[in-house]
C-alpha positions as a printed NumPy array, in Angstrom:
array([[ 23.468, -16.558, -10.548],
       [ 21.695, -18.224, -13.245],
       [ 18.526, -16.187, -14.246],
       [ 15.614, -17.876, -13.765],
       [ 12.611, -16.997, -15.796],
       [  8.982, -17.35 , -15.029],
       [  6.796, -18.629, -18.021],
       [  3.721, -18.48 , -16.165],
       [  1.12 , -16.04 , -17.512],
       [  0.659, -13.251, -14.952],
       [ -2.475, -11.791, -15.754],
       [ -3.037,  -8.167, -14.915],
       [ -1.054,  -4.956, -14.886],
       [  2.481,  -5.849, -16.89 ],
       [  3.769,  -2.05 , -16.234],
       [  3.242,  -0.874, -12.583],
       [  4.403,   2.384, -13.25 ],
       [  0.595,   3.161, -14.617],
       [ -0.515,   2.969, -11.06 ],
       [  1.   ,   6.18 ,  -9.903],
       [  0.214,   9.708, -10.092],
       [  1.797,  12.877,  -8.316],
       [ -0.816,  12.71 ,  -5.6  ],
       [ -0.63 ,  10.99 ,  -2.417],
       [ -2.26 ,   8.155,  -3.359],
       [ -2.506,   5.499,  -6.675],
       [ -4.93 ,   6.281,  -9.631],
       [ -6.882,   2.85 ,  -8.874],
       [ -6.659,  -0.082,  -7.444],
       [ -4.175,  -3.274,  -8.821],
       [ -5.331,  -5.362, -11.49 ],
       [ -4.314,  -8.736, -10.787],
       [ -6.449, -11.2  , -12.863],
       [-10.278, -11.741, -11.22 ],
       [ -9.367, -14.208,  -8.653],
       [ -6.854, -12.505,  -7.208],
       [ -8.222,  -9.137,  -7.658],
       [-11.669, -10.053,  -5.763],
       [ -9.356, -11.855,  -2.465],
       [ -7.123,  -8.506,  -2.199],
       [-10.304,  -6.732,  -2.231],
       [-12.163,  -8.764,   0.338],
       [ -8.549,  -8.207,   2.38 ],
       [ -8.875,  -4.89 ,   1.673],
       [-12.479,  -4.671,   3.322],
       [-11.114,  -6.469,   6.308],
       [ -8.905,  -3.991,   7.103],
       [-11.312,  -1.553,   7.198],
       [-13.182,  -3.673,   9.574],
       [-10.156,  -3.509,  11.747],
       [-10.191,  -0.442,  11.699],
       [-13.627,   0.305,  12.446],
       [-13.382,  -2.163,  15.822],
       [-10.551,   0.15 ,  17.005],
       [-12.883,   3.322,  16.591],
       [-15.82 ,   1.561,  18.449],
       [-13.48 ,   0.952,  21.375],
       [-13.123,   3.187,  24.733],
       [-11.418,   6.11 ,  24.62 ],
       [-11.229,   6.215,  20.69 ],
       [-12.769,   9.899,  20.182],
       [-10.796,  11.436,  22.755],
       [ -7.599,  10.032,  21.698],
       [ -8.433,  11.018,  17.946],
       [ -8.495,  14.67 ,  19.183],
       [ -5.677,  14.409,  21.655],
       [ -3.086,  12.293,  19.925],
       [ -1.254,  13.83 ,  16.495],
       [ -0.121,  10.149,  15.764],
       [ -3.891,   8.903,  15.132],
       [ -4.678,  10.463,  12.215],
       [ -2.073,   8.237,  10.432],
       [ -4.209,   4.908,  10.572],
       [ -6.513,   6.701,   8.148],
       [ -3.589,   5.347,   5.446],
       [ -3.93 ,   1.714,   6.802],
       [ -5.158,   0.318,   3.632],
       [ -2.703,   2.442,   1.515],
       [  0.073,   0.468,   4.026],
       [ -1.218,  -2.759,   2.67 ],
       [ -1.127,  -1.917,  -0.971],
       [  2.759,  -0.883,  -0.453],
       [  3.297,  -4.74 ,   0.661],
       [  1.439,  -6.349,  -2.103],
       [  2.382,  -4.569,  -5.089],
       [  2.832,  -6.648,  -8.132],
       [  2.059,  -9.802,  -6.275],
       [  0.024, -13.067,  -7.258],
       [ -1.442, -16.328,  -6.113],
       [  0.308, -17.568,  -2.917],
       [  2.863, -14.837,  -2.368],
       [ -0.361, -12.362,  -2.162],
       [ -1.775, -14.582,   0.314],
       [  1.124, -14.918,   2.648],
       [  1.538, -11.162,   2.369],
       [ -2.295, -10.554,   3.569],
       [ -2.193, -13.414,   6.092],
       [  0.948, -12.267,   7.826],
       [  0.474,  -8.355,   7.562],
       [ -3.447,  -8.487,   8.547],
       [ -2.141, -10.388,  11.576],
       [  0.35 ,  -7.604,  12.407],
       [ -2.397,  -4.969,  11.989],
       [ -4.573,  -6.812,  13.982],
       [ -1.496,  -6.773,  17.017],
       [ -1.298,  -3.145,  16.655],
       [ -4.846,  -2.477,  16.286],
       [ -5.027,  -4.332,  20.171],
       [ -2.064,  -2.194,  21.316],
       [ -4.044,   1.026,  20.152],
       [ -7.615,  -0.216,  21.803],
       [ -5.38 ,  -1.006,  25.359],
       [ -3.741,   2.242,  24.759],
       [ -6.568,   4.471,  24.725],
       [ -8.94 ,   2.168,  26.967],
       [ -6.125,   2.449,  29.82 ],
       [ -4.898,   6.037,  29.044],
       [ -5.54 ,   8.583,  31.625],
       [ -6.325,  11.315,  29.522],
       [ -8.623,   9.442,  27.363],
       [-10.779,   5.782,  28.446],
       [ -9.191,   5.845,  32.155],
       [ -9.513,   2.382,  32.712],
       [ -7.823,   1.62 ,  35.889],
       [ -8.275,  -1.884,  36.072],
       [ -6.603,  -2.356,  32.758],
       [ -4.013,   0.134,  33.322],
       [ -3.162,  -2.031,  36.574],
       [ -2.601,  -5.164,  34.77 ],
       [ -0.342,  -3.378,  32.19 ],
       [  3.893,  -2.861,  32.389],
       [  4.857,  -0.361,  29.852],
       [  7.45 ,  -2.076,  27.815],
       [ 10.352,  -0.436,  25.63 ],
       [  9.194,  -0.839,  21.91 ],
       [ 12.563,  -2.527,  21.211],
       [ 12.515,  -5.274,  24.207],
       [ 12.398,  -8.84 ,  23.484],
       [  9.717,  -9.722,  26.189],
       [ 11.025, -12.686,  27.383],
       [ 11.015, -11.501,  31.103],
       [  7.116, -11.78 ,  30.578],
       [  6.925, -15.57 ,  29.393],
       [  5.781, -16.386,  33.285],
       [  3.354, -13.523,  33.793],
       [  0.195, -14.72 ,  31.609],
       [ -1.864, -12.296,  33.083],
       [  0.537,  -9.252,  32.632],
       [ -0.035,  -6.864,  29.536],
       [  2.642,  -5.847,  28.025],
       [  2.054,  -2.371,  26.694],
       [  4.22 ,  -1.139,  23.921],
       [  2.99 ,   2.132,  23.541],
       [  5.848,   3.452,  21.351],
       [  4.574,   1.046,  18.576],
       [  1.187,   2.833,  17.359],
       [  2.686,   6.432,  18.218],
       [  6.132,   5.989,  16.38 ],
       [  6.941,   2.525,  14.679],
       [  3.496,   1.51 ,  13.011],
       [  2.808,   5.229,  12.18 ],
       [  5.871,   5.536,  10.419],
       [  5.141,   2.556,   8.503],
       [  2.092,   3.81 ,   7.439],
       [  3.041,   7.749,   6.865],
       [  6.85 ,   8.128,   6.044],
       [  6.089,  12.056,   7.03 ],
       [  4.668,  10.841,  10.622],
       [  8.031,  11.26 ,  12.802],
       [  9.162,  15.272,  10.959],
       [  7.072,  17.073,  14.023],
       [  8.35 ,  14.834,  16.656],
       [ 11.821,  15.082,  14.833],
       [ 11.52 ,  18.893,  14.931],
       [ 10.486,  19.08 ,  18.936],
       [ 13.271,  17.264,  19.862],
       [ 15.869,  19.22 ,  18.001],
       [ 14.425,  22.496,  19.202],
       [ 14.607,  20.924,  22.848],
       [ 18.172,  20.545,  22.216],
       [ 18.786,  17.23 ,  21.014],
       [ 21.515,  16.952,  18.13 ],
       [ 20.441,  16.387,  14.802],
       [ 22.795,  13.503,  13.932],
       [ 21.156,  11.301,  16.624],
       [ 19.037,   8.202,  14.594],
       [ 15.68 ,   9.657,  13.792],
       [ 13.974,   6.549,  15.565],
       [ 15.192,   7.49 ,  19.076],
       [ 14.921,  10.95 ,  18.527],
       [ 10.812,  10.898,  17.463],
       [ 10.548,   8.549,  20.486],
       [ 12.255,  11.634,  22.343],
       [ 10.138,  14.02 ,  21.103],
       [  6.84 ,  11.832,  21.583],
       [  7.869,  12.551,  24.77 ],
       [  8.667,  16.177,  25.175],
       [  5.748,  16.844,  23.139],
       [  3.088,  14.822,  25.732],
       [  2.171,  12.8  ,  23.005],
       [  2.423,   9.213,  24.671],
       [ -0.369,   7.577,  26.78 ],
       [ -0.228,   7.404,  30.016],
       [ -0.971,   4.148,  31.964],
       [  0.576,   0.826,  33.718],
       [  1.809,   0.269,  37.054],
       [  5.376,   0.743,  35.927],
       [  7.856,   0.727,  32.7  ],
       [ 10.256,  -1.644,  31.938],
       [ 13.26 ,  -0.464,  29.753],
       [ 16.159,  -2.017,  28.041],
       [ 19.514,  -1.17 ,  26.671],
       [ 18.513,  -1.546,  23.398],
       [ 20.445,  -0.878,  20.074],
       [ 22.649,   2.722,  20.712],
       [ 23.138,   5.48 ,  22.733],
       [ 20.408,   7.269,  20.918],
       [ 18.099,   4.904,  22.042],
       [ 19.293,   5.035,  25.64 ],
       [ 19.04 ,   8.955,  25.44 ],
       [ 15.262,   8.456,  24.31 ],
       [ 14.636,   6.179,  27.179],
       [ 16.45 ,   8.578,  29.791],
       [ 13.878,  11.226,  28.663],
       [ 10.777,   9.059,  28.816],
       [ 11.683,   7.298,  32.617],
       [ 11.845,  11.014,  34.024],
       [  8.672,  12.494,  32.52 ],
       [  6.766,   9.025,  33.683],
       [  8.391,   8.945,  37.288],
       [  7.999,  12.755,  38.054],
       [  5.179,  14.14 ,  36.465],
       [  2.982,  10.747,  36.451],
       [  4.581,   8.696,  39.291],
       [  4.892,   5.504,  37.048],
       [  8.263,   3.816,  38.187],
       [ 10.854,   2.667,  35.968],
       [ 12.96 ,  -0.184,  35.743],
       [ 16.39 ,  -0.602,  33.724],
       [ 17.344,  -4.216,  32.568],
       [ 20.566,  -4.26 ,  30.84 ],
       [ 21.877,  -7.385,  28.774],
       [ 25.368,  -7.553,  28.221],
       [ 26.547,  -6.431,  24.886],
       [ 29.257,  -8.872,  24.202],
       [ 26.358, -11.351,  24.014],
       [ 28.412, -13.999,  22.262],
       [ 31.017, -14.41 ,  24.854],
       [ 30.459, -17.083,  27.812],
       [ 31.588, -14.753,  30.649],
       [ 28.584, -12.376,  30.404],
       [ 26.156, -15.029,  30.743],
       [ 25.559, -15.442,  34.342],
       [ 25.642, -11.467,  34.484],
       [ 22.634, -11.671,  31.838],
       [ 20.73 , -14.4  ,  34.033],
       [ 21.187, -12.319,  37.268],
       [ 19.385,  -9.431,  35.186],
       [ 16.34 , -11.53 ,  34.121],
       [ 15.997, -12.84 ,  37.732],
       [ 16.42 ,  -9.295,  39.08 ],
       [ 13.504,  -7.957,  36.605],
       [ 11.164, -10.849,  37.342],
       [ 11.714,  -9.981,  41.406],
       [ 10.831,  -6.28 ,  40.336],
       [  7.677,  -7.155,  38.486],
       [  6.236,  -9.674,  40.959],
       [  6.681,  -6.776,  43.876],
       [  5.438,  -3.875,  41.609],
       [  2.59 ,  -5.868,  40.001],
       [  1.957,  -8.   ,  43.333],
       [  1.477, -11.483,  40.525],
       [  3.669, -14.624,  41.192],
       [  6.106, -16.337,  38.379],
       [  3.883, -19.255,  36.779],
       [  6.455, -21.922,  35.61 ],
       [  3.452, -23.672,  33.978],
       [  2.506, -20.831,  31.731],
       [  6.324, -19.992,  31.115],
       [  6.774, -23.28 ,  29.162],
       [  3.604, -23.311,  27.474],
       [  5.008, -19.947,  26.188],
       [  8.033, -21.678,  25.61 ],
       [  6.728, -24.092,  23.163],
       [  5.473, -21.575,  21.233],
       [  8.427, -19.532,  21.068],
       [ 10.085, -22.512,  19.62 ],
       [  7.344, -23.551,  16.989],
       [  7.656, -19.704,  15.734],
       [ 11.633, -20.445,  15.614],
       [ 11.381, -23.71 ,  13.774],
       [  8.768, -21.865,  11.228],
       [ 11.393, -19.256,  10.755],
       [ 14.125, -21.676,   9.901],
       [ 11.932, -23.088,   7.82 ],
       [ 10.972, -20.378,   5.74 ],
       [ 14.716, -19.434,   5.288],
       [ 15.659, -23.082,   4.169],
       [ 13.041, -22.469,   1.4  ],
       [ 14.539, -19.459,   0.507],
       [ 17.648, -20.788,   0.225],
       [ 16.183, -22.862,  -2.831],
       [ 15.727, -20.81 ,  -6.585],
       [ 12.199, -20.655,  -5.522],
       [ 11.697, -18.546,  -2.413],
       [  8.017, -17.748,  -0.846],
       [  8.261, -15.593,   2.194],
       [ 10.409, -12.479,   1.61 ],
       [ 10.925,  -8.928,   1.548],
       [ 10.341,  -6.367,   4.317],
       [  7.164,  -8.375,   5.329],
       [  9.358, -11.335,   6.425],
       [ 11.291,  -9.272,   8.764],
       [  8.23 ,  -7.173,  10.147],
       [  6.072, -10.489,  10.8  ],
       [  9.192, -11.808,  12.648],
       [  9.479,  -8.697,  14.625],
       [  5.899,  -8.667,  15.773],
       [  5.803, -12.56 ,  16.556],
       [  9.338, -11.959,  18.677],
       [  9.673,  -8.911,  20.293],
       [  5.69 ,  -7.757,  20.486],
       [  4.593, -11.533,  21.282],
       [  7.436, -13.704,  22.229],
       [  5.087, -16.738,  22.582],
       [  2.419, -15.256,  25.035],
       [ -0.141, -15.292,  22.171],
       [ -2.015, -18.2  ,  20.936],
       [ -2.738, -17.305,  17.65 ],
       [  0.243, -16.946,  16.446],
       [  1.652, -20.492,  15.779],
       [ -1.932, -21.081,  13.817],
       [ -0.911, -18.274,  11.662],
       [  2.469, -19.817,  11.102],
       [  0.723, -22.976,  10.185],
       [ -1.263, -21.032,   7.512],
       [  1.379, -19.258,   6.113],
       [  3.934, -22.635,   6.071],
       [  0.961, -24.214,   3.827],
       [  1.281, -21.304,   1.272],
       [  4.935, -21.546,   1.163],
       [  4.802, -24.963,   0.566],
       [  2.402, -24.869,  -2.242],
       [  4.6  , -22.365,  -3.706],
       [  7.525, -23.664,  -3.493],
       [  5.77 , -27.008,  -5.3  ],
       [  4.21 , -24.544,  -8.095],
       [  7.717, -22.726,  -8.4  ],
       [  5.577, -19.709,  -7.903],
       [  7.836, -16.611,  -8.513],
       [  6.827, -12.652,  -7.774],
       [  8.474, -11.264, -11.258],
       [  9.125, -12.82 , -14.392],
       [ 12.737, -13.086, -14.053],
       [ 14.952, -13.785, -10.77 ],
       [ 18.359, -12.358, -11.892],
       [ 20.152, -12.4  ,  -8.495],
       [ 19.813, -13.309,  -4.942],
       [ 20.507, -10.742,  -2.561],
       [ 20.985, -10.365,   1.244],
       [ 19.784,  -6.947,   2.881],
       [ 22.087,  -5.91 ,   5.698],
       [ 22.014,  -3.   ,   8.022],
       [ 19.684,  -0.789,   9.381],
       [ 17.122,  -0.54 ,   7.495],
       [ 14.044,   1.99 ,   6.468],
       [ 12.651,  -0.663,   3.88 ],
       [  9.356,  -0.621,   5.966],
       [  8.314,   2.643,   5.256],
       [  9.049,   2.605,   1.378],
       [  8.239,  -0.501,  -0.895],
       [ 11.887,  -0.966,  -1.839],
       [ 12.548,  -4.559,  -1.5  ],
       [  9.296,  -5.621,  -3.583],
       [ 10.48 ,  -2.887,  -5.879],
       [ 13.577,  -4.296,  -6.406],
       [ 12.119,  -7.486,  -7.025],
       [  9.811,  -6.141,  -9.986],
       [ 12.241,  -3.4  , -11.305],
       [ 15.289,  -5.279, -11.463],
       [ 14.602,  -9.139, -10.809],
       [ 16.851,  -8.906,  -7.423],
       [ 15.659, -10.997,  -4.743],
       [ 15.55 , -10.044,  -1.001],
       [ 15.865, -13.525,   0.866],
       [ 16.174, -12.188,   3.769],
       [ 17.512,  -9.105,   6.325],
       [ 19.759,  -8.696,   9.327],
       [ 16.895,  -7.952,  11.582],
       [ 15.342, -11.638,  10.705],
       [ 18.535, -13.328,  11.137],
       [ 18.18 , -13.535,  14.959],
       [ 17.119, -16.388,  17.488],
       [ 18.722, -19.644,  15.58 ],
       [ 17.982, -22.206,  18.516],
       [ 15.132, -23.558,  20.882],
       [ 14.991, -23.309,  24.264],
       [ 14.359, -25.688,  26.871],
       [  9.983, -26.411,  26.916],
       [  9.727, -29.334,  29.164],
       [  8.786, -28.083,  33.148],
       [ 11.719, -30.061,  35.138],
       [ 13.955, -28.746,  37.777],
       [ 16.753, -28.901,  35.481],
       [ 14.972, -26.645,  32.917],
       [ 13.721, -24.507,  34.996],
       [ 17.395, -22.87 ,  36.06 ],
       [ 17.898, -23.252,  32.035],
       [ 15.204, -21.098,  31.442],
       [ 16.969, -17.983,  32.971],
       [ 19.883, -18.674,  30.397],
       [ 17.079, -19.272,  27.618],
       [ 15.288, -15.749,  28.343],
       [ 18.795, -13.954,  28.514],
       [ 19.702, -15.157,  25.285],
       [ 16.223, -14.016,  23.74 ],
       [ 16.666, -10.798,  25.447],
       [ 20.441, -10.483,  24.151],
       [ 19.379, -11.451,  20.656],
       [ 16.639,  -9.017,  20.127],
       [ 16.135,  -7.689,  16.794],
       [ 18.185,  -4.822,  15.788],
       [ 20.65 ,  -5.751,  18.789],
       [ 22.041,  -9.15 ,  18.125],
       [ 24.061,  -7.977,  15.198],
       [ 24.7  ,  -4.521,  15.981],
       [ 26.233,  -5.271,  19.294],
       [ 28.729,  -8.529,  19.63 ],
       [ 31.465,  -7.126,  17.65 ],
       [ 33.061,  -7.88 ,  14.385],
       [ 31.825, -11.611,  14.213],
       [ 28.388, -10.797,  14.391],
       [ 28.554,  -7.726,  12.28 ],
       [ 30.696,  -8.926,   9.188],
       [ 31.769, -12.666,   9.31 ],
       [ 28.336, -13.647,   9.949],
       [ 26.889, -11.899,   6.785],
       [ 29.174, -13.961,   4.367],
       [ 28.006, -17.137,   6.122],
       [ 24.396, -16.18 ,   5.556],
       [ 25.228, -15.364,   2.15 ],
       [ 26.638, -19.121,   1.468],
       [ 24.006, -20.351,   3.23 ],
       [ 21.239, -18.588,   1.471],
       [ 22.824, -18.974,  -2.06 ],
       [ 23.187, -15.224,  -2.398],
       [ 25.269, -13.474,  -4.774],
       [ 24.499, -10.004,  -3.861],
       [ 24.557,  -7.946,  -0.995],
       [ 22.469,  -4.613,  -0.46 ],
       [ 23.664,  -2.702,   2.678],
       [ 21.645,  -0.157,   4.014],
       [ 23.863,   2.776,   5.259],
       [ 22.038,   4.782,   7.684],
       [ 23.494,   7.803,   7.871],
       [ 23.06 ,   8.509,  11.575],
       [ 24.179,   5.323,  12.656],
       [ 27.489,   5.267,  13.947],
       [ 27.935,   1.306,  14.453],
       [ 27.677,  -0.02 ,  11.026],
       [ 29.295,   3.17 ,   8.838],
       [ 32.92 ,   2.431,  10.705],
       [ 32.819,  -0.885,   9.165],
       [ 32.487,   0.41 ,   5.285],
       [ 35.726,  -0.171,   4.716],
       [ 35.82 ,  -4.187,   5.815],
       [ 32.51 ,  -4.722,   4.211],
       [ 33.851,  -3.607,   0.829],
       [ 37.425,  -5.351,   1.027],
       [ 35.856,  -8.798,   1.858],
       [ 32.451,  -8.723,  -0.536],
       [ 35.77 ,  -7.982,  -3.424],
       [ 37.296, -10.799,  -1.981],
       [ 34.441, -13.444,  -2.194],
       [ 33.334, -12.193,  -5.677],
       [ 30.03 , -10.769,  -3.982],
       [ 28.413,  -7.659,  -5.272],
       [ 27.409,  -5.145,  -2.712],
       [ 25.556,  -2.172,  -3.026],
       [ 25.438,   0.879,  -0.403],
       [ 22.258,   2.78 ,  -0.1  ],
       [ 22.219,   5.666,   2.196],
       [ 19.187,   6.488,   3.996],
       [ 17.707,   8.87 ,   7.5  ],
       [ 15.756,   5.965,   8.481],
       [ 12.402,   7.621,   9.592],
       [ 13.36 ,  11.549,   8.243],
       [ 12.405,  11.341,   4.454],
       [ 13.943,  15.286,   4.367],
       [ 17.122,  13.941,   4.377],
       [ 17.259,  11.205,   1.686],
       [ 13.437,  11.097,  -0.329],
       [ 12.039,   7.84 ,  -1.427],
       [ 13.344,   8.353,  -5.203],
       [ 16.88 ,   9.205,  -3.737],
       [ 17.156,   5.653,  -2.119],
       [ 15.937,   4.121,  -5.191],
       [ 18.356,   6.185,  -7.553],
       [ 21.346,   4.599,  -5.842],
       [ 20.224,   0.845,  -6.565],
       [ 19.135,   2.195, -10.119],
       [ 22.712,   3.424, -10.729],
       [ 24.721,   0.449,  -9.454],
       [ 22.29 ,  -1.979, -11.246],
       [ 22.986,   0.085, -14.699],
       [ 26.714,   0.87 , -14.427],
       [ 28.085,  -1.723, -11.959],
       [ 25.918,  -4.833, -13.26 ],
       [ 25.247,  -3.207, -16.525],
       [ 21.523,  -4.532, -17.059],
       [ 18.295,  -3.15 , -17.59 ],
       [ 15.048,  -3.038, -15.528],
       [ 12.334,  -5.495, -16.221],
       [  9.669,  -2.627, -15.631],
       [ 11.082,   0.645, -16.603],
       [  7.576,   1.956, -15.561],
       [  8.699,   1.987, -11.976],
       [ 12.274,   2.881, -12.473],
       [ 11.47 ,   6.295, -11.31 ],
       [  8.114,   7.06 ,  -9.558],
       [  6.528,  10.044,  -8.226],
       [  5.552,   8.912,  -5.014],
       [  7.861,  11.525,  -2.701],
       [  4.955,  12.839,  -1.449],
       [  2.925,   9.58 ,  -0.963],
       [  1.691,   8.31 ,   2.523]])
């Protein structure tokens, strides 16, 4: 691709390596010029305000001393710095607005968890309105239950804790392996299993809905958690199984029946009736989310992408999985982001002095834990346009309440569940995992693919040769970056970056834009 240069003067730190030391935090906050530094500092204070509000919730003090994972949340502001590195102008504001709302959503989950937990707040009224939901579930089956609280208790204990602190999962991985679970299982479900074995998950809710999410390892962890809740705490578990060949028409009737069975189960267990009015209002918000995401992707296909990187995926994760149209606030956040995206595109705002390559990110990704994607932009001028986890729902669903649409709604809910993040490309066969990658490359005008090779994920590793062969045939540069997801002992942050550094120097024959961050002393950082 043609290199695009940014002639606009970017006030502040030019060499970002000066911010790092060998300790756990940076030497100082990044200087971005007066206006952007003041904005960034104001958002930093806002984050502390969110954390203080959590600490005032019922059950917080007991939870702080009861659950090992709670201490990770002291590092929330550092996590935000990881996502805003080197950013100015509209991109800085897009990051703070989107990530700020993700933090707010997780804060609500933590407050509910601690308030309803039998060991901490023990709020029975809240607990009786709550359904524990699998962390990886697209909660489309709750779109018509406005009064049910979807409690994703694994989010604060595992996912967002690991987002903040790369070492947060290590203890639970070791617990699971001491229990007899093999060490080559994906560390994500292994951590969740370890949390359950260690009795470090909150206990509340009237029932638990699990899904056959991404892999055998995930279902293994589900089995452990279900048995503990059922046998020790009397909380029943329901398994919703979406078909794996989700692109095939002959499995859709089965998928619809699974949705209907789940709704019937919840009506019985929760004593609440399905509300069609609430469902279609929620469907409108899901469609708004889909339209916004597709428009952001359209802008990312131009020479001046705006909403990119790990945060694009993380925000969409939260919006689809954790929310699925149930919150009235998300469309308002989408509108704020959209205004900034349009403004940044009009102003030709860039995040680095040069954009040398346009990259698609594919595979099972650890990019939330480290600032890899923003580092690629700043160090090498490689722009990650989008990633596998963001290429999910691609069509709108029925949103008008008619007799025909009520029947169509079950197919739409099944479609959302089947296209759950981390499922719609790892299941469904060769077409969705390999063929669609090249379609997205063409659509996004990408000349490079970074393929995360998760060493404990069997689904993608077996396709290694096909990816390489087809990339060569299309003239697309393909770089493999190996990792072990949330276990940094296997591949450290610098070991992950070094693979990309070596590719850029030896294959692409290029020098970094900012040599000061080619090697960073951050292996001990949060």
